[in-house]
Structures are given as structure tokens and as C-alpha cells.
C-alpha positions as CSV (number, residue, x, y, z in Angstrom):
1,X,-10.0,-6.0,-13.8
2,X,-7.2,-4.0,-12.0
3,X,-7.2,-0.3,-11.7
4,X,-4.0,1.5,-10.9
5,X,-3.1,5.2,-10.3
6,X,0.6,5.9,-10.9
7,X,2.8,8.8,-9.9
8,X,3.1,10.8,-13.0
9,X,6.8,11.6,-12.3
10,X,8.2,8.2,-11.2
11,X,5.6,5.9,-12.7
12,X,5.3,4.1,-9.3
13,X,1.9,2.7,-8.6
14,X,0.3,4.8,-5.8
15,X,-3.1,3.1,-5.8
16,X,-4.2,-0.3,-7.0
17,X,-7.6,-2.0,-6.7
18,X,-9.0,-5.2,-8.2
19,X,-12.5,-4.6,-9.5
20,X,-15.1,-7.3,-9.9
21,X,-18.0,-6.6,-12.3
22,X,-17.1,-2.9,-12.4
23,X,-18.2,-2.6,-8.7
24,X,-16.0,0.4,-8.2
25,X,-16.0,3.2,-10.8
26,X,-12.9,5.3,-10.9
27,X,-12.2,7.8,-13.6
28,X,-8.6,8.8,-13.7
29,X,-8.1,12.4,-15.0
30,X,-5.6,14.4,-13.1
31,X,-6.0,11.5,-10.6
32,X,-9.7,11.4,-10.0
33,X,-10.5,8.8,-7.4
34,X,-13.9,9.9,-6.1
35,X,-15.4,7.7,-3.4
36,X,-12.4,5.3,-3.6
37,X,-11.2,3.1,-0.8
38,X,-7.5,4.2,-0.4
39,X,-7.2,2.8,3.2
40,X,-3.6,2.3,4.4
41,X,-2.3,3.4,1.0
42,X,1.3,4.6,0.8
43,X,0.8,7.9,-1.1
44,X,4.0,9.4,0.3
45,X,5.6,12.0,-2.1
46,X,2.8,11.6,-4.6
47,X,1.7,14.4,-6.8
48,X,-2.0,14.6,-6.1
49,X,-2.4,18.2,-7.2
50,X,-5.8,18.7,-8.9
51,X,-7.0,15.3,-7.7
52,X,-10.7,14.7,-6.8
53,X,-10.5,12.5,-3.8
54,X,-13.9,13.6,-2.4
55,X,-15.6,10.9,-0.4
56,X,-12.6,8.6,-0.5
57,X,-11.5,6.5,2.5
58,X,-8.0,7.7,3.3
59,X,-7.9,6.1,6.7
60,X,-4.4,5.3,7.7
61,X,-2.9,6.5,4.4
62,X,0.6,8.1,4.3
63,X,0.2,11.4,2.6
64,X,3.5,12.9,3.9
65,X,5.3,14.9,1.2
66,X,2.4,14.6,-1.2
67,X,1.4,17.6,-3.3
68,X,-2.3,18.1,-2.4
69,X,-2.6,21.6,-4.0
70,X,-5.9,21.8,-5.8
71,X,-7.1,18.5,-4.5
72,X,-10.7,18.0,-3.3
73,X,-10.7,16.1,0.0
74,X,-14.3,17.0,1.0
75,X,-16.1,14.1,2.6
76,X,-13.0,11.9,2.8
77,X,-12.2,9.8,5.8
78,X,-8.8,11.1,7.0
79,X,-8.6,9.3,10.3
80,X,-5.1,8.0,10.8
81,X,-3.8,9.6,7.6
82,X,-0.4,11.2,7.6
83,X,-1.2,14.9,6.8
84,X,2.0,16.6,7.9
85,X,2.2,18.7,4.8
86,X,-1.3,20.0,5.4
87,X,-0.7,20.6,9.1
88,X,2.6,22.4,8.3
89,X,0.9,24.6,5.8
90,X,-1.8,25.5,8.3
91,X,0.9,26.3,10.8
92,X,2.6,28.6,8.2
93,X,-0.7,30.4,7.7
94,X,-1.2,30.8,11.5
95,X,2.3,32.1,11.8
96,X,1.3,34.9,9.5
97,X,-1.6,35.9,11.8
98,X,-0.7,34.8,15.3
99,X,-2.9,37.2,17.2
100,X,-6.0,36.0,15.3
101,X,-5.5,32.2,16.2
102,X,-7.7,32.3,19.4
103,X,-10.5,33.7,17.3
104,X,-10.0,30.9,14.7
105,X,-10.2,28.3,17.5
106,X,-13.4,29.8,18.8
107,X,-14.9,29.9,15.3
108,X,-14.0,26.2,14.8
109,X,-15.6,25.3,18.1
110,X,-18.8,27.3,17.3
111,X,-19.2,25.9,13.7
112,X,-18.5,29.4,12.2
113,X,-16.1,28.3,9.5
114,X,-17.0,27.7,5.9
115,X,-14.1,26.7,3.7
116,X,-15.9,27.6,0.5
117,X,-15.8,31.4,0.9
118,X,-13.4,34.1,1.9
119,X,-16.1,36.6,3.0
120,X,-18.9,36.7,5.5
121,X,-19.6,35.8,9.1
122,X,-18.7,32.2,8.4
123,X,-15.7,32.0,6.1
124,X,-12.6,29.9,5.3
125,X,-9.2,29.9,7.1
126,X,-7.9,33.1,5.7
127,X,-11.3,34.7,5.8
128,X,-11.7,33.9,9.5
129,X,-8.3,35.3,10.3
130,X,-9.1,38.4,8.3
131,X,-12.4,38.8,10.1
132,X,-10.7,38.4,13.5
133,X,-8.2,41.1,12.5
134,X,-11.0,43.4,11.2
135,X,-9.4,43.4,7.8
136,X,-10.3,42.3,4.3
137,X,-8.6,39.1,3.1
138,X,-6.6,41.2,0.6
139,X,-5.3,43.5,3.3
140,X,-3.5,40.9,5.5
141,X,0.1,41.8,4.6
142,X,2.1,38.7,3.6
143,X,-0.9,36.4,4.1
144,X,-2.7,36.2,0.7
145,X,-5.8,34.2,-0.3
146,X,-4.6,31.2,-2.3
147,X,-7.2,28.5,-2.8
148,X,-4.5,26.1,-4.2
149,X,-2.4,25.9,-1.0
150,X,-2.9,22.7,1.1
151,X,-4.2,24.6,4.1
152,X,-7.0,26.2,2.2
153,X,-7.9,23.0,0.3
154,X,-8.1,21.2,3.6
155,X,-10.4,23.9,5.1
156,X,-12.7,23.4,2.0
157,X,-13.8,20.2,3.8
158,X,-15.4,22.4,6.6
159,X,-18.9,23.6,6.0
160,X,-21.0,26.1,7.9
161,X,-22.2,24.5,11.1
162,X,-19.5,21.9,11.2
163,X,-18.0,21.5,14.6
164,X,-15.2,19.3,15.9
165,X,-17.8,16.9,17.1
166,X,-19.5,16.6,13.7
167,X,-16.6,17.0,11.2
168,X,-13.2,15.3,11.1
169,X,-11.9,18.3,9.1
170,X,-13.0,20.7,11.8
171,X,-11.7,18.5,14.6
172,X,-8.2,18.2,13.0
173,X,-8.1,22.0,12.3
174,X,-8.9,22.6,15.9
175,X,-6.3,20.2,17.2
176,X,-3.6,21.7,14.9
177,X,-4.6,25.3,15.7
178,X,-4.5,24.5,19.5
179,X,-1.1,22.7,19.1
180,X,0.3,25.7,17.2
181,X,-1.0,28.1,19.9
182,X,0.3,26.0,22.8
183,X,3.7,25.7,21.1
184,X,4.0,29.5,20.5
185,X,2.9,30.2,24.1
186,X,5.5,27.8,25.5
187,X,8.2,29.2,23.2
188,X,7.5,32.8,24.1
189,X,6.4,32.5,27.7
190,X,7.9,35.4,29.6
191,X,9.4,36.9,26.4
192,X,10.1,40.6,26.7
193,X,8.3,42.8,24.3
194,X,10.7,45.0,22.4
195,X,9.4,48.3,20.9
196,X,11.4,49.7,18.1
């Protein structure tokens, strides 16, 4: 038996798996592929919005340009996956709260991020930035809570107590946050502060 997941716009097969004796159960509804082995899959440009990919092996998969809004990636193996869309969205969020990024980095290192909540001592990306600013998540100016955006969906893979040593989601979030900070520091090193 062959199971295929197709791109709903182009009809191209984005995942195919031969199943013997129903050894792998996949229910396809808004692309549900829980606990699937999607290793080295080319998912470039796929619409995976609303997909349940929790527990899936996405090692080495190309997810560039894919719509991951509303997707559940918790427990997935992302090592080697192309997650540029997610990284770029996280960088967009960080660009909306640049002064709070060092506090986010410290929270990731300490295991004080919980992607499932906006409030509390241990909260999601936007919640952590808001806490660092001393503001409610609804008072962050242009940065608004949006649980459908790829950055926040990615952070849902981080649970309270997860550190970069114990969670690939936390490790990637730390790497991307540190890269963003280093890029900004290099770009604006020696910049003159202008008061208007």
C-alpha cells in the first residue's frame, strides 16, 4: 500500500511512503502526518498550514518556502531540515523587540521558555520578550501575539525546563537568536545614537 501527501495547490506529491501490513498509520486531514518518517523529503514550497507533524522525523528535509502556519512540530526531529522561513520569522519578531533579545537568550539557556503560554515567568517567544520589556504581550506596539505565525508555532516545541542541551527547538532558537544579535551588533557597531 502506498500513502501519498500532495500539495493541495499544485497536486505534486510532497510525501510518499510504502506501507507493509499497515505498519505506519497516517491520517491525512489538513495534512496530518503524526510520527511520520519524512527524512530528506523535499517539502519546499509546500502548504503545510494546519498540519500535525508532531513526532515526525524531518531530519534533512527541505522546508524552505513552506507555509508552516498553524502546524504542530512538537517532538519532531528537525536536525538538518531547511527552516529558513521559521528562522526569518523569528528574526522579524526579534527585530520588533531588539533590546529584549539578550533576555530571551538568557531565558532559553536557563530553560525559562514555554511555547504554550503568553503569560507567566516561563512563557513563549512574544511572552518572554514582553516580560523582558516589563509589558503585557498586548502592549508591545507593532509586535502582536499571533499563534499562527511560524516563529510562535516553532516555539511551541519548547516546554518549561527545555534547554539547548535537552531540546533541539531550544537549541535552534538560541542559535538563531544569537546569530540575529551578532548580526545587529556588527551592523550597528559604533553607530551614533540620534535623538529627535
